[in-house]
N, C-alpha and C positions, 0 to 999 in steps of 0.2 A: 471616455481618452481614460487609457495606461497610464497610472503611477509609474515613476521611475523608479528600477530597485532602487533597494534601499534593503541596512544592516536592520534588525527588530521589525519586519514584517511577514508576517504569516498567512499564508491560503489553508485552504480546505477544501476535499473535496468529498463526498460521501454515499454511500447509499445500504440502502437498510433490505437486508435480504433472509429471505426466510429460509430456516432450518430445521431441520428432523434432531430431536432432543437424544442426546447419546449416539454420536454417529461423529466421524470423522471424513474431514473437508479435507480439499487444496484450494487452495488459493493459490491463479498463478495470474502474470502479463508479464508483458514485455517492456524494456527501458532504455533509452537512449540518450544524450544530451551532456551536457558539463554539468556539475554543480558544487558547491562546498562541500566539505567531507562531512559535514551532520547538518547538511541543507533539507535533505526530506526522509520521510521514515512514513511505513503502514502499518495496519491495525485492523484488528478485526471484534477489536472490543476499546473502538475509542481508543482510551488513552491508557487503557491496560493492555499488556503484554505485544506494547510497539515492537517494530523492528526497524532497524536506520538501515538503506535503501543503499547499498554499496558502502556501509559506512568505511572511512579508513583511503577510501579513493575517490580519483578526482572525476572521472568523464567513465559513461560507459561512451568508446569510440562508434561501436557495431551494438544495433539490435542485438540485447541479453533480455532472457528470460530469468523470470525470478518466481521462485515456489516459495508458501510456505502450507506449513502441513497442521490440523488445528483439531480438536475435536471438544463438540458442545458438551454441555450438560447435561444432567437429568432433568431441567426443566428450562431449559432455552431454546425459543423457538422461531428467534428472530437474530442474525448478529449487522452490524454496524462496521461495514468496509471501508476503511475512511485513509487518505490519504492524506499527511502534513506537510507542508511547505513552507520550510524557514529559512529568512535569511534570503542569501540571491541564489538563486538556480535557473536554466534553460536544459528543460526533463523534460521527454515527450513518454505518456506513457499509453501504452495501444493493447486490444485483445485480454483485457482484462476476463478474467471467470474464475470463479467458484463451482465446482461440483463434488458431489459424494467420492470419497475415495471409494475403487468398483467398480464407477458406471462413468457410464461416458455424458 
């Protein structure tokens, strides 16, 4: 049974992704739906370097592609790709990919 939407409720999903040290990557995904202006963020370092998803907008009326580029550190072999949902939102995320820049 699902809980009713309410303020101060959080949800998250993440996956640990293998990466190569000192390598540039691109995270991309499509998003659609409505949300609170600060309801959703994503990160490749858990809560460090978080990116607000569409900060300052109330909705994604059509599927919109979002991208984020980052470079791994000298001793990094994994990244946690995380989506964090705060407060109320009706949001769909699809086609999440992460790839080395310059490769398929």
